[in-house]
VEXDREN-2710 file (C-alpha; in Angstrom, 1 decimal):
% VEXDREN-2710
k/r/px/py/pz
1/MET/53.7/62.6/125.7
2/MET/51.7/61.2/128.5
3/GLY/52.6/58.5/131.2
4/GLY/51.0/55.8/132.9
5/GLN/51.8/53.5/136.0
6/GLU/50.6/50.3/137.3
7/ILE/51.8/47.6/139.8
8/ILE/52.3/44.1/138.3
9/PHE/53.4/40.8/140.1
10/ALA/55.8/38.2/139.2
11/PRO/55.4/35.7/142.0
12/LEU/58.4/33.8/143.3
13/LEU/56.2/30.6/143.9
14/ASP/53.2/29.4/142.2
15/TRP/50.0/31.2/143.3
16/VAL/48.6/28.1/144.5
17/LEU/51.4/27.7/147.2
18/ILE/51.4/31.3/147.9
19/GLY/47.5/30.8/148.4
20/ALA/48.3/27.8/150.7
21/VAL/50.9/30.2/152.8
22/ALA/48.3/32.9/153.0
23/ALA/45.8/30.3/154.5
24/ILE/48.2/29.0/157.1
25/ALA/49.2/32.4/158.1
26/ALA/45.4/33.5/158.4
27/LEU/44.8/30.4/160.5
28/MET/47.7/31.3/162.9
29/VAL/46.7/35.0/163.3
30/GLY/43.2/34.0/164.0
31/LEU/44.5/31.4/166.8
32/ALA/46.6/34.1/168.2
33/LEU/43.5/36.4/168.1
34/TRP/41.3/33.5/169.8
35/ARG/43.9/33.2/172.5
36/GLY/43.7/36.9/173.2
37/LEU/47.2/37.9/172.6
38/ARG/47.7/41.6/172.2
39/GLY/50.2/41.3/169.4
40/TRP/48.0/39.3/167.2
41/TRP/47.8/42.1/164.5
42/LEU/51.6/42.6/164.5
43/ARG/51.6/38.9/163.7
44/GLY/49.3/39.5/160.9
45/LEU/51.1/42.4/159.5
46/ALA/54.4/40.5/159.8
47/ALA/52.6/37.3/157.7
48/LEU/51.3/39.8/155.2
49/ALA/54.8/41.3/154.6
50/LEU/56.2/37.8/153.9
51/ILE/53.3/37.0/151.6
52/ALA/53.9/40.4/149.7
53/ALA/57.7/39.5/149.1
54/LEU/56.6/36.2/147.7
55/THR/54.5/38.0/145.0
56/ASN/57.3/40.1/144.0
57/PRO/55.3/43.3/143.3
58/SER/56.9/45.8/140.9
59/LEU/56.0/49.3/139.7
60/GLN/55.7/49.6/135.8
61/THR/55.8/52.8/134.1
62/GLU/54.9/53.5/130.5
63/ASP/55.7/56.7/128.2
64/ARG/52.8/57.0/126.0
65/ASP/51.8/58.7/122.8
66/ALA/48.2/59.7/122.3
67/LEU/46.7/58.5/119.0
68/GLU/44.0/60.2/117.1
69/ASP/40.5/58.5/117.0
70/ILE/39.3/57.7/113.6
71/ALA/35.9/58.7/112.2
72/LEU/35.0/56.6/108.9
73/VAL/32.9/58.2/106.2
74/LEU/31.5/55.8/103.5
75/VAL/30.4/57.8/100.6
76/ASP/28.1/56.0/98.2
77/ASP/28.8/57.0/94.5
78/THR/26.6/54.4/92.9
79/ALA/24.3/55.1/90.1
80/SER/21.1/55.3/92.3
81/ASN/22.6/57.7/94.6
82/ARG/23.4/60.2/91.6
83/LEU/19.8/60.4/90.9
84/GLY/18.2/63.8/91.1
85/THR/20.1/66.2/93.7
86/ARG/21.6/63.2/95.5
87/ALA/25.1/63.6/94.2
88/GLU/25.1/67.1/95.4
89/GLN/23.7/66.1/98.8
90/THR/26.3/63.8/99.2
91/GLU/29.1/66.1/98.3
92/ALA/27.8/68.8/100.6
93/ALA/27.4/66.4/103.5
94/LEU/30.8/65.0/103.1
95/ALA/32.4/68.5/103.1
96/HIS/30.4/69.2/106.2
97/LEU/31.6/66.1/108.1
98/GLU/35.2/66.8/107.2
99/ARG/35.0/70.4/108.5
100/GLU/33.1/69.0/111.8
101/ILE/35.5/66.4/112.4
102/GLU/38.4/68.8/111.8
103/GLY/37.1/70.9/114.7
104/LEU/36.9/68.1/117.0
105/SER/40.2/67.5/119.1
106/GLY/41.9/64.1/118.6
107/ILE/39.8/62.6/115.8
108/GLU/40.6/62.4/112.1
109/ALA/38.4/61.5/109.3
110/ARG/39.1/58.6/106.9
111/ILE/36.9/58.6/103.7
112/ALA/35.9/55.5/101.8
113/ARG/34.0/55.7/98.4
114/LEU/31.8/53.3/97.2
115/PRO/31.8/52.9/93.3
116/ASP/29.5/51.1/90.9
117/GLY/30.2/47.4/91.3
118/PRO/30.5/44.9/88.5
119/ARG/27.6/44.5/85.9
120/ASN/24.3/44.4/87.5
121/GLN/25.5/43.4/91.1
122/GLY/24.0/46.6/92.6
123/THR/25.3/48.5/95.7
124/GLU/27.4/46.2/97.8
125/LEU/27.3/48.6/100.7
126/ASN/27.8/46.1/103.5
127/THR/30.7/44.6/101.6
128/ALA/32.3/47.8/100.9
129/LEU/32.1/48.8/104.8
130/ALA/33.3/45.5/105.9
131/ALA/36.5/46.1/103.7
132/ALA/36.9/49.8/104.9
133/LEU/36.9/48.6/108.4
134/SER/39.5/46.0/107.8
135/ASP/42.0/48.6/107.2
136/LEU/41.5/50.5/110.4
137/PRO/42.5/49.7/114.0
138/ARG/39.2/49.0/115.7
139/ASP/40.4/50.4/119.0
140/ARG/40.5/53.9/117.2
141/LEU/37.1/53.7/115.6
142/ALA/35.2/56.6/117.0
143/GLY/32.2/56.3/114.9
144/VAL/31.0/55.5/111.2
145/PHE/29.1/57.8/108.9
146/ALA/27.4/56.3/105.8
147/ILE/26.2/59.1/103.2
148/THR/23.9/57.0/100.8
149/ASP/20.3/56.5/99.8
150/GLY/20.2/53.3/101.9
151/GLN/19.7/50.8/99.2
152/ALA/22.2/47.9/99.8
153/HIS/22.0/44.7/97.3
154/ASP/24.4/42.5/99.5
155/ALA/23.6/40.5/102.6
156/ALA/23.8/42.4/105.9
157/LEU/27.1/41.3/107.5
158/ALA/27.9/40.9/111.5
159/LEU/30.3/43.8/111.8
160/ASN/29.9/44.0/115.7
161/LEU/30.9/47.7/115.6
162/PRO/32.7/49.1/118.6
163/ALA/31.3/52.6/117.9
164/PRO/28.0/54.1/116.8
165/PHE/26.9/53.9/113.0
166/HIS/25.0/56.8/111.5
167/LEU/23.2/57.0/108.3
168/LEU/22.9/60.3/106.3
169/LYS/20.2/59.6/104.0
170/THR/20.2/61.4/100.6
171/GLY/17.0/62.0/98.5
172/LYS/13.8/63.9/98.9
173/ALA/10.6/63.1/100.8
174/SER/8.7/63.9/97.8
175/ASP/10.6/61.5/95.5
176/TRP/8.5/58.9/93.6
177/ASP/9.4/56.6/90.6
178/ARG/7.4/54.2/88.3
179/ARG/9.1/51.0/87.0
180/LEU/8.4/48.1/84.8
181/ILE/8.6/44.4/86.1
182/VAL/8.8/41.2/84.0
183/ARG/6.8/38.8/86.3
184/ASN/7.7/35.6/84.0
185/ALA/8.8/35.2/80.4
186/PRO/9.6/31.6/78.8
187/ALA/13.2/30.8/77.6
188/PHE/11.6/29.1/74.5
189/ALA/8.6/29.5/72.4
190/ILE/7.1/27.4/69.5
191/LEU/7.0/29.5/66.4
192/GLY/3.4/30.4/65.4
193/GLU/1.9/29.8/68.6
194/PRO/0.9/32.6/71.0
195/ILE/3.0/32.9/74.2
196/THR/2.0/34.9/77.4
197/LEU/4.3/37.2/79.4
198/GLY/3.3/38.4/82.8
199/LEU/4.3/42.1/83.4
200/ARG/3.5/44.7/86.2
201/VAL/3.7/48.5/86.3
202/GLU/4.4/49.8/89.9
203/ASP/4.9/53.0/91.5
204/GLN/7.2/53.7/94.5
205/GLY/7.4/56.7/96.9
206/ALA/5.3/59.7/97.3
207/VAL/3.1/59.2/94.3
208/PRO/1.4/62.7/93.2
209/PRO/-2.3/62.6/94.0
210/GLY/-3.4/63.3/90.5
211/GLU/-1.3/60.8/88.8
212/SER/-3.3/58.5/86.6
213/ARG/-3.8/54.8/87.6
214/PHE/-3.0/53.7/84.1
215/ALA/0.2/53.8/81.9
216/ALA/1.1/53.4/78.3
217/ILE/3.3/50.6/77.4
218/ASN/4.9/50.2/74.0
219/TYR/6.6/46.9/72.8
220/ALA/8.2/45.6/69.8
221/ILE/9.6/42.2/68.7
222/ASN/13.2/42.2/67.0
223/GLY/13.4/46.0/66.7
224/GLY/10.3/46.2/64.7
225/GLU/7.4/48.5/64.7
226/MET/6.3/49.6/68.3
227/MET/2.8/48.5/69.2
228/ARG/0.9/50.4/72.1
229/ALA/-1.5/49.4/74.9
230/MET/-2.8/50.9/78.0
231/VAL/-2.3/49.1/81.2
232/PRO/-3.2/49.4/84.7
233/VAL/-0.8/50.4/87.4
234/GLY/-0.1/48.1/90.5
235/GLU/-1.8/45.2/89.0
236/ASP/-0.3/42.0/87.3
237/MET/-1.3/41.8/83.6
238/GLU/-0.5/39.5/80.6
239/ILE/0.6/40.4/77.2
240/THR/0.2/37.7/74.3
241/VAL/2.8/38.0/71.5
242/THR/3.4/35.4/68.6
243/LEU/7.0/34.6/67.3
244/ASP/7.5/34.2/63.5
245/ARG/11.2/33.8/63.4
246/GLY/13.5/31.0/64.5
247/GLY/16.5/31.6/66.9
248/MET/16.9/34.3/69.4
249/ASN/14.1/37.0/69.5
250/VAL/14.4/40.3/71.6
251/LEU/11.2/41.6/72.8
252/GLN/11.5/45.3/74.1
253/PHE/9.0/46.9/76.6
254/GLU/9.0/50.7/77.4
255/LEU/6.8/52.8/79.4
256/ASP/6.1/56.3/78.6
257/GLU/7.8/58.9/80.9
258/ALA/5.6/60.1/84.0
259/GLU/5.9/63.8/85.0
260/GLY/8.2/64.1/87.9
261/GLU/9.3/60.5/88.3
262/LEU/13.0/60.0/89.6
263/THR/14.3/58.1/86.7
264/THR/13.3/56.3/83.4
265/ARG/15.9/53.8/83.4
266/ASN/13.7/51.2/85.0
267/ASN/10.8/52.1/82.6
268/ALA/12.1/49.5/80.1
269/ALA/12.6/45.9/80.0
270/ILE/14.2/43.4/77.5
271/VAL/13.1/39.9/77.3
272/GLN/15.2/37.5/75.1
273/ILE/13.1/34.3/73.8
274/ASN/14.5/31.4/71.9
275/GLY/12.1/30.7/68.9
276/VAL/11.8/26.8/68.0
277/ARG/9.9/24.9/65.7
278/ASP/7.4/22.3/67.2
279/ARG/8.1/19.6/64.7
280/LEU/9.4/19.7/61.3
281/SER/7.3/17.8/58.9
282/VAL/9.1/16.1/55.9
283/LEU/7.8/14.2/53.0
284/LEU/10.3/11.9/51.1
285/VAL/9.2/10.3/47.9
286/SER/11.5/7.9/46.1
287/GLY/10.9/7.0/42.5
288/GLU/12.2/3.6/43.1
289/PRO/14.3/1.7/45.6
290/ASN/17.9/3.0/45.3
291/ALA/20.9/3.1/47.4
292/GLY/20.8/6.8/48.2
293/GLN/17.4/6.8/49.9
294/ARG/18.9/5.1/53.1
295/THR/21.3/8.1/53.5
296/TRP/18.5/10.4/53.3
297/ARG/16.1/8.4/55.6
298/ASN/19.0/7.9/58.2
299/LEU/19.5/11.8/58.2
300/LEU/16.1/12.7/58.8
301/LYS/15.2/10.1/61.1
302/SER/18.0/11.0/63.0
303/ASP/16.7/14.3/64.1
304/PRO/14.0/14.1/66.9
305/ALA/12.5/17.3/65.8
306/VAL/11.6/15.8/62.2
307/ASP/8.5/13.9/61.4
308/LEU/9.3/11.9/58.2
309/VAL/6.7/10.7/55.7
310/HIS/8.5/8.4/53.3
311/PHE/6.8/6.8/50.2
312/THR/8.7/4.4/47.7
313/ILE/7.0/3.9/44.5
314/LEU/7.4/0.1/44.2
315/ARG/4.8/-0.8/41.7
316/PRO/3.5/1.9/39.1
317/PRO/0.0/2.0/38.0
318/ASP/0.9/0.8/34.5
319/ARG/2.6/-2.3/35.5
320/HIS/0.4/-5.5/34.5
321/ASP/1.8/-8.7/35.7
322/GLY/-1.6/-10.5/36.5
323/VAL/-1.2/-10.2/40.3
324/PRO/-5.0/-9.5/41.7
325/VAL/-5.2/-6.3/43.7
326/ASN/-6.7/-7.9/46.7
327/GLU/-3.5/-10.0/47.0
328/LEU/-1.1/-6.9/47.0
329/SER/0.5/-6.1/50.5
330/LEU/1.5/-2.6/49.3
331/ILE/-0.1/0.5/50.4
332/ALA/-1.6/2.8/47.8
333/PHE/-0.1/6.2/47.3
334/PRO/-2.3/8.8/49.0
335/THR/-1.6/11.4/46.0
336/ARG/-4.6/13.5/46.6
337/GLU/-4.2/13.6/50.4
338/LEU/-0.5/14.5/50.1
339/PHE/-0.3/16.8/47.3
340/ILE/-3.7/18.6/47.4
341/GLU/-5.2/18.4/50.9
342/LYS/-2.3/18.5/53.2
343/ILE/0.6/19.7/51.1
344/ASP/0.7/23.1/53.0
345/GLU/1.5/21.1/56.2
346/PHE/4.9/19.9/55.1
347/ASP/8.0/22.0/55.6
348/LEU/10.0/20.0/53.0
349/ILE/9.3/17.7/50.2
350/ILE/12.1/15.7/48.8
351/PHE/11.7/14.1/45.3
352/ASP/14.4/11.4/45.1
353/ARG/14.8/10.0/41.7
354/TYR/11.2/10.4/40.9
355/ARG/9.8/10.3/37.5
356/ARG/6.3/10.9/36.0
357/ARG/4.5/7.5/35.7
358/GLY/0.9/8.8/35.7
359/ILE/0.6/8.6/39.5
360/LEU/0.7/12.6/39.9
361/PRO/-1.4/14.4/37.2
362/ASN/-0.2/17.8/36.0
363/SER/-2.6/19.5/38.2
364/TYR/-0.7/18.0/41.2
365/PHE/2.5/19.3/40.1
366/ALA/1.1/22.6/39.3
367/ASN/0.1/22.6/43.2
368/ILE/3.5/21.7/44.2
369/ALA/4.8/24.6/42.2
370/ARG/2.2/26.8/43.9
371/TYR/3.4/25.3/47.3
372/VAL/6.9/26.5/46.7
373/GLU/6.1/29.9/45.5
374/ASP/4.0/30.5/48.8
375/GLY/6.8/29.5/51.0
376/GLY/7.5/25.9/51.0
377/ALA/10.8/24.1/50.3
378/LEU/11.4/21.4/47.5
379/LEU/14.5/19.5/46.9
380/VAL/14.9/17.3/43.8
381/VAL/17.6/14.7/43.7
382/GLY/18.3/13.8/40.0
383/GLY/19.3/10.4/38.7
384/PRO/18.9/9.3/35.1
385/GLU/15.2/9.7/35.5
386/LEU/15.7/13.7/35.6
387/ALA/17.2/13.5/31.8
388/SER/14.7/11.1/30.6
389/ALA/11.2/12.1/28.9
390/ASP/9.6/11.2/31.9
391/SER/11.5/13.9/33.9
392/ILE/9.4/16.2/36.4
393/TRP/11.0/19.0/34.8
394/ARG/8.6/18.5/31.7
395/SER/5.6/18.9/34.3
396/PRO/4.4/22.3/35.5
397/LEU/6.9/22.0/38.2
398/GLY/9.7/22.5/35.8
399/ASP/8.5/26.3/35.8
400/VAL/10.4/26.9/39.0
401/PHE/13.5/24.8/38.4
402/PRO/16.6/26.8/38.4
403/ALA/18.1/24.8/35.7
404/ARG/17.1/22.7/32.5
405/PRO/18.2/19.2/31.8
406/THR/19.9/18.6/28.6
407/ALA/19.0/14.9/28.5
408/ARG/22.5/13.9/28.8
409/VAL/23.7/11.5/31.5
410/ILE/27.5/11.8/32.1
411/GLU/28.9/8.2/33.4
412/GLU/32.4/8.8/34.5
413/GLY/34.3/9.4/37.7
414/PHE/34.6/13.0/39.3
415/THR/35.2/14.7/42.6
416/PRO/32.6/17.3/43.4
417/ARG/34.1/20.8/44.3
418/VAL/32.8/23.8/45.9
419/THR/32.4/26.7/43.7
420/LYS/33.7/30.2/44.6
421/LEU/30.2/31.3/45.3
422/GLY/29.9/28.1/47.3
423/GLN/32.7/29.0/49.5
424/ARG/30.6/32.0/50.7
425/HIS/27.3/30.3/50.9
426/PRO/26.4/28.8/54.4
427/VAL/25.3/25.5/52.9
428/THR/28.6/24.6/51.3
429/ALA/31.1/27.1/53.3
430/GLY/33.9/25.4/55.0
431/LEU/32.9/21.8/53.8
432/GLU/36.2/21.4/52.0
433/ALA/38.0/22.1/55.4
434/LEU/36.4/18.9/56.9
435/ALA/38.6/16.6/54.6
436/PRO/42.2/15.8/54.3
437/ALA/43.7/18.2/51.6
438/ALA/44.6/16.6/48.3
439/GLU/46.9/17.9/45.4
440/ASP/44.0/19.2/43.7
441/GLY/41.4/20.1/46.3
442/PRO/39.9/18.2/49.2
443/GLY/40.4/14.5/49.7
444/TRP/37.0/13.6/48.9
445/GLY/35.8/10.3/47.2
446/ARG/34.6/10.3/43.6
447/TRP/31.1/10.0/42.1
448/PHE/30.4/8.4/38.9
449/ARG/27.1/10.0/37.6
450/GLN/26.0/13.4/37.0
451/ILE/23.1/14.7/35.0
452/GLU/24.0/17.6/32.5
453/MET/22.1/20.9/33.4
454/GLU/21.9/24.2/32.0
455/PRO/21.6/27.1/34.7
456/GLU/18.7/29.6/34.1
457/GLN/18.7/31.2/37.5
458/GLY/19.6/30.6/41.2
459/GLN/23.0/30.1/42.8
460/THR/25.5/27.0/41.7
461/VAL/27.3/26.2/44.9
462/MET/29.0/22.9/43.8
463/ARG/30.4/21.8/40.5
464/GLY/31.2/18.3/39.0
465/VAL/32.4/17.1/35.6
466/GLY/33.9/19.8/33.6
467/ASP/32.8/22.5/36.0
468/ARG/29.1/21.6/35.2
469/PRO/26.6/22.6/37.8
470/LEU/26.1/20.0/40.6
471/LEU/24.2/21.7/43.3
472/MET/21.9/24.7/42.5
473/LEU/20.0/26.7/45.1
474/ASP/17.1/29.2/44.3
475/ARG/14.6/31.0/45.9
476/VAL/11.2/30.9/44.1
477/GLY/8.6/33.5/45.5
478/ALA/8.6/33.1/49.2
479/GLY/9.9/29.4/49.0
480/ARG/13.1/27.6/48.2
481/LEU/14.1/25.0/45.7
482/ALA/17.4/23.1/45.5
483/LEU/18.5/20.8/42.6
484/LEU/21.3/18.2/43.2
485/ALA/22.3/16.9/39.6
486/SER/23.7/13.5/41.1
487/ASP/22.2/10.7/43.1
488/GLN/25.5/9.4/44.5
489/THR/25.9/10.8/47.7
490/TRP/25.6/7.6/49.1
491/LEU/29.2/6.7/47.8
492/TRP/30.4/9.2/50.4
493/ASP/28.1/7.7/53.2
494/ARG/29.7/4.3/52.5
495/GLY/33.3/5.6/52.8
496/PHE/34.2/5.1/49.2
497/GLU/37.8/6.2/48.5
498/GLY/37.6/8.1/51.8
499/GLY/33.9/9.4/51.6
500/GLY/33.1/13.0/52.3
501/PRO/31.0/15.2/54.3
502/GLN/27.7/13.9/53.1
503/LEU/25.9/14.1/56.3
504/GLU/26.9/17.6/57.1
505/LEU/26.2/18.8/53.4
506/LEU/22.6/17.1/53.4
507/ARG/21.8/18.5/56.9
508/ARG/22.8/21.9/56.1
509/LEU/20.7/21.7/52.8
510/ALA/17.7/20.4/54.3
511/HIS/17.8/23.0/57.3
512/TRP/18.5/25.9/54.7
513/MET/15.4/24.9/53.0
514/MET/13.5/25.0/56.1
515/GLY/14.6/28.5/56.9
516/GLU/17.0/27.9/59.5
517/PRO/18.3/31.4/60.6
518/GLU/22.0/30.3/61.1
519/LEU/22.2/29.2/57.5
520/GLU/20.7/32.4/55.8
521/GLU/22.8/33.7/53.1
522/GLU/22.5/37.5/53.9
523/THR/22.3/38.1/57.6
524/LEU/23.4/40.6/60.3
525/SER/23.6/39.3/63.7
526/ALA/25.4/40.0/66.9
527/THR/26.5/37.9/69.9
528/ALA/27.5/39.0/73.6
529/GLU/29.9/37.7/76.2
530/GLY/29.6/39.9/79.0
531/ASN/29.7/43.5/77.8
532/ARG/31.9/42.5/74.7
533/VAL/29.7/42.4/71.5
534/THR/30.6/40.5/68.4
535/ILE/29.0/41.7/65.2
536/LEU/28.6/39.1/62.4
537/ARG/27.8/39.9/58.9
538/ARG/27.3/37.0/56.3
539/THR/26.9/37.6/52.8
540/LEU/27.5/36.3/49.2
541/LEU/28.9/39.6/48.0
542/ASP/32.5/40.5/47.7
543/GLU/32.2/43.6/49.7
544/VAL/30.0/44.8/52.6
545/GLY/29.4/48.2/54.0
546/ASP/29.7/49.5/57.5
547/VAL/27.5/48.8/60.3
548/THR/25.8/51.5/62.1
549/LEU/25.4/50.9/65.9
550/THR/22.7/52.6/67.9
551/GLY/23.1/52.6/71.7
552/PRO/20.2/52.6/74.4
553/GLU/20.6/56.4/74.8
554/GLY/20.2/56.9/70.9
555/ASP/23.9/57.6/70.2
556/GLU/25.2/56.2/67.0
557/ARG/28.5/55.0/66.0
558/VAL/30.0/53.4/62.7
559/MET/31.5/49.9/62.9
560/GLU/34.1/48.8/60.1
561/LEU/33.9/45.2/59.5
562/THR/36.8/42.9/58.5
563/GLU/36.7/39.7/56.6
564/ASP/37.3/36.5/58.6
565/SER/36.6/34.0/55.9
566/PRO/35.0/34.1/52.5
567/GLY/31.7/35.5/52.9
568/THR/31.8/36.2/56.6
569/HIS/32.8/39.6/58.3
570/SER/33.0/40.7/61.9
571/ALA/33.7/43.5/64.4
572/VAL/34.1/43.5/68.0
573/PHE/33.2/46.4/70.4
574/ASP/32.9/46.8/74.3
575/ALA/29.5/48.0/75.1
576/PRO/29.7/50.9/77.6
577/ASP/26.1/50.4/79.0
578/ILE/23.5/47.8/79.3
579/GLY/20.3/47.9/77.2
580/LEU/19.1/47.5/73.6
581/TYR/21.5/47.9/70.7
582/ARG/20.4/48.2/67.2
583/LEU/22.6/47.3/64.3
584/SER/21.8/48.1/60.6
585/GLU/23.7/47.6/57.5
586/GLY/21.9/48.3/54.1
587/ASP/18.7/46.9/54.3
588/LEU/19.7/44.4/57.0
589/GLU/18.8/45.2/60.6
590/ALA/19.4/43.4/64.1
591/VAL/18.9/44.0/67.6
592/ILE/20.9/42.6/70.7
593/ALA/20.0/43.0/74.6
594/LEU/22.8/43.6/77.0
595/GLY/22.1/42.9/80.9
596/PRO/19.1/42.2/82.6
597/GLN/15.4/43.6/82.0
598/ALA/16.6/46.8/84.1
599/PRO/20.0/47.4/86.0
600/ARG/19.5/46.4/89.6
601/GLU/20.5/50.0/90.7
602/PHE/17.3/51.2/89.5
603/GLU/15.0/48.2/90.7
604/GLU/14.5/50.3/94.0
605/THR/15.3/53.9/93.7
606/ILE/13.6/55.6/96.8
607/ALA/15.9/56.4/99.7
608/THR/15.3/54.3/102.7
609/ALA/16.6/53.6/106.2
610/GLU/15.1/50.0/106.4
611/LYS/18.0/48.0/105.0
612/LEU/20.7/49.8/107.3
613/GLY/18.3/50.3/110.4
614/PRO/19.3/47.2/112.3
615/LEU/23.0/48.2/112.2
616/VAL/22.0/51.7/113.1
617/ALA/19.9/50.4/116.0
618/ALA/22.6/47.9/117.4
619/THR/25.2/50.5/117.8
620/ARG/22.7/53.1/119.0
621/GLY/23.5/55.4/116.1
622/GLY/21.2/57.8/114.2
623/VAL/19.4/58.4/111.1
624/MET/19.3/61.8/109.3
625/ARG/17.8/63.0/106.2
626/LEU/20.1/65.6/104.5
627/GLU/17.0/67.1/102.9
628/GLU/16.4/68.5/106.7
629/GLY/19.7/69.9/107.5
630/LEU/23.2/68.8/108.2
631/PRO/24.1/67.3/111.6
632/GLU/26.3/68.6/114.5
633/LEU/29.0/66.2/116.1
634/ARG/29.4/65.8/119.6
635/LEU/31.6/63.5/121.8
636/VAL/29.6/61.0/124.0
637/ARG/30.6/58.2/126.2
638/ALA/30.5/54.6/125.2
639/GLY/27.2/52.8/125.9
640/ARG/25.4/56.1/125.7
641/ALA/22.8/57.0/122.9
642/ALA/25.0/58.7/120.0
643/ALA/22.2/60.5/118.3
644/GLY/19.6/63.3/119.2
645/ARG/17.8/66.0/117.3
646/GLY/20.1/67.8/114.9
647/TRP/23.3/66.1/116.3
648/LEU/25.2/62.8/115.8
649/GLY/27.7/61.5/118.3
650/LEU/31.1/60.1/118.3
651/THR/32.6/57.9/121.0
652/PRO/36.3/58.8/122.2
653/ARG/38.4/55.6/122.3
654/ASP/41.6/57.1/124.2
655/ALA/43.9/54.9/122.2
656/TYR/47.6/55.5/122.6
657/LEU/51.0/54.2/121.6
658/THR/53.6/52.9/124.2
659/ARG/57.0/54.8/123.6
660/ASP/58.9/53.4/126.6
661/LEU/58.3/50.8/129.3
662/ARG/60.2/50.8/132.7
663/THR/59.8/48.2/135.8
664/SER/61.3/48.7/139.2
665/ALA/60.6/46.4/142.4
666/LEU/58.5/48.2/145.1
667/LEU/61.0/47.1/147.9
668/PRO/64.1/45.0/147.7
669/GLY/64.0/41.2/149.1
670/TRP/65.9/42.2/152.1
671/ALA/63.6/45.0/153.0
672/TRP/60.6/42.8/153.0
673/LEU/62.4/40.6/155.4
674/LEU/63.6/43.1/157.6
675/LEU/60.0/44.6/157.5
676/ALA/58.5/41.0/158.6
677/ALA/61.2/40.5/161.1
678/GLY/60.7/44.0/162.6
679/LEU/56.9/43.4/162.7
680/ALA/57.4/39.9/164.4
681/LEU/59.9/41.5/167.0
682/GLY/57.2/44.1/167.8
683/ALA/54.7/41.4/168.6
684/TRP/57.0/39.6/170.7
685/LEU/57.7/42.6/172.8
686/ARG/54.1/43.5/173.1
687/GLU/53.2/40.2/174.3
688/GLY/56.0/39.9/176.7
689/ARG/55.2/42.9/179.0
END
């Protein structure tokens, strides 16, 4: 308990009026002095007593409890401050400060810890310091100690500290580190065309004199085989890669570990590039004008990424109607150019109700079959021509057909249905859900013609009359072939009996044939939202195995998949760390990258005082490297330098808590009047002699 006294004033009149009274009194006293009156000073004292009475002075007495000053210790527990021996240095410095502060009278220690922040936001030291100070009374703050490597990734704040700020820097003077930086990488790349990525290998800190100026970098695409190259350190460089897979591609870069470097967490970088096709080239050949060809044309022309070449055979060579050739306005069918010279430039060839008419010789059909086996895509839409003697099945192209026509054309109404296998195949999966349900299936409109086919290979995903195959898909060599045994999809397009999902079916069919990754039958993929990863396994099999997940550090875990819908299985897990995750199930493999190229905590790993230096200088604090020893604490007056060789200072704040407050008048009113009257009487007596 301590006490304090002070004089306070509660004027009876406004201060302006009291000032006016004082001015008049001073004038009268001055006049008396000028006239030589011997009692002028007694007149002045009497006036002063009256003015004092008007100000009503009182004596205020406080009973106070002294409060301890506070020393705030901010402890950096982020990942970069746990490298090497920094964690041990931090805990040793914290224990030392607690002992030193305990030995100082009237000061208590408050500890605030800075944990790792949200994913890839780095060390938010300034924000944490402001939050810790907001919980403290600033008039009790004697000093702030930050035990950290000095790496702060948030903006410096105008804290206006009333006490010194000290930095106790962790790390060693001999620390050095090597990191990999991705300077530039495109978000999209055209398949089959080389792309250039800008990289840089950079050294930080006290690099050993004998360290090589070249580093070995390993890189892989989509988890494939690692490729290796030697690159210079400290120079921008370029690496050229070519993507051959559509969709998201993951490129992984890793540096070999250098001896003595601080960490390898920034030796790797992950780049994700979306592979897109430049243009899709489609050749549509219609054997004769028909109602369905407009459906195909509208579908393909609506896609800006598709270059469509469409020919319709209006006048076959064997037609003899006496019209001179020079009077015909038709364009000759460039058969050799299309089917011999430039056939490999097409991503998809569609034969829509085409029959053999002597336009394409058997050698051309054989070349089309070769095109399919080498990786091309062929779609055959069958009308009555497919069942006739002029069917293209009877050409060398028939060797790659998944089914054989029986020469029977069924002319009766039927509703197309998705087979059990088709409910799993990505081309037809979920189509039935796009239409209102009927008693015996989806409420689709009927078709009225189907070509009877006998399956020989491939997969039947839709059926028609009497469960006969309607849509068959097959992989031939490296290519794909689809056979639609009806030419009446246009009935759905025109809304007959409610229509059907013809655009969605034909779109999926065309994109499956052109190798769209999202429409593959057997796939293993993963998507991420934050640190939550969803594994998706699509298959035509009834059962699938567990997925083996390999994390960035090589740890493995087995994920059991659950079936969400026919042919689709999934699993969800929360990834503990950022980096590259590998997934495998049977012969399928996939990779997914979480987080940035490298965690922000490890972009700069060398301890520094540069970022916190302005705050230290503004508060006249100090910087001390813990490697050189632990500081002694001293008390210094406000405004004095608070750091020296081997010591750091705290500024006492002398804060207190008022327990009781008492106020009493210096003199009662009658005493002031009696005093003033006595002085006036004294002046009269002195001047009257």
